[in-house]
C-alpha positions, 0 to 999 in steps of 0.5 A, spaced: 109 640 474 106 642 481 107 649 484 111 649 490 106 651 496 105 658 499 106 659 506 103 665 510 106 668 515 106 675 519 110 680 515 117 682 518 121 689 517 126 685 513 120 684 508 119 692 507 123 692 500 119 686 497 112 689 499 114 696 496 116 692 490 110 687 490 105 693 491 108 697 486 107 692 480 100 690 482 097 697 482 101 698 476 097 692 473 090 694 475 091 701 474 093 700 467 088 695 466 083 700 468 085 705 463 089 710 468 095 714 464 102 711 465 104 718 468 098 718 473 100 711 475 106 713 479 109 719 481 116 721 483 114 720 490 110 714 489 115 709 492 117 713 498 110 714 500 108 706 499 115 705 503 113 709 509 105 706 508 108 699 509 113 701 514 107 704 518 103 698 517 108 693 520 110 698 526 102 699 528 100 695 534 093 695 531 094 693 524 095 686 522 099 684 516 101 677 513 105 676 507 104 670 502 111 666 500 113 661 495 120 659 495 122 664 500 119 670 495 114 674 497 108 673 492 102 676 496 100 681 502 094 682 506 093 688 511 087 689 515 085 692 522 080 697 524 077 702 520 081 707 517 076 712 517 071 711 522 063 711 520 057 711 524 057 704 526 060 701 532 067 698 533 064 692 530 067 692 523 074 690 521 077 693 514 081 689 509 086 695 507 089 691 501 090 685 498 096 685 493 098 679 489 104 679 484 101 679 477 105 673 475 102 669 480 094 671 479 089 666 478 093 661 483 089 661 489 094 666 493 089 671 493 084 666 496 089 664 502 090 672 503 082 673 504 082 667 508 087 670 513 082 676 513 076 672 515 081 669 521 082 676 523 075 678 523 073 671 527 079 672 532 077 679 533 069 677 534 068 682 528 061 681 525 063 685 519 068 686 514 069 693 509 074 694 503 074 699 498 076 697 490 077 702 485 071 702 480 075 700 474 079 694 477 074 689 475 078 684 477 078 686 484 071 687 484 069 680 481 074 677 486 071 680 492 064 678 489 066 671 489 068 671 496 061 674 498 062 682 498 057 687 496 057 694 495 054 698 501 053 704 497 058 709 499 063 711 494 069 716 494 073 720 488 079 716 485 083 717 480 082 718 472 074 720 474 073 714 477 071 712 484 073 707 490 067 703 491 066 701 498 064 693 499 061 690 506 062 682 508 058 679 513 061 672 513 056 669 518 050 671 513 053 667 508 
């Protein structure tokens, strides 16, 4: 039996509840897999913070957010734009803020489609370099990015449970 196709489209305000639910389920899965205790995975204000963050991204004139739909259900999301924390580099970097795929949909190529949307974003904005951060214990995400040509750039910042977020860079033209 073949699966229905996945369609990518720009996110609209009506997608907000679906994005928060998708993000909550995906982050719960990867933090749990990384050994983060349940009490630390989600705090009482977590859903409200995610809701505000996604609402801000949807409204932002500088951020691009696309969702993946299968049978009119949001099964993935990608958010991208200029670096959230500017570095010393000139404005030649596009940041992949987040890719999330509904855990029951992992391994079906949705993440690859969302990643391709990020590559189109870089190309359309004439940005030669991509940047992303992944929690060092999220081995699934790091393997995904490595398969797509991302490499650690040496920058790390503190993350949950004594782990760090590892920054990775992508130079699509170098591939």
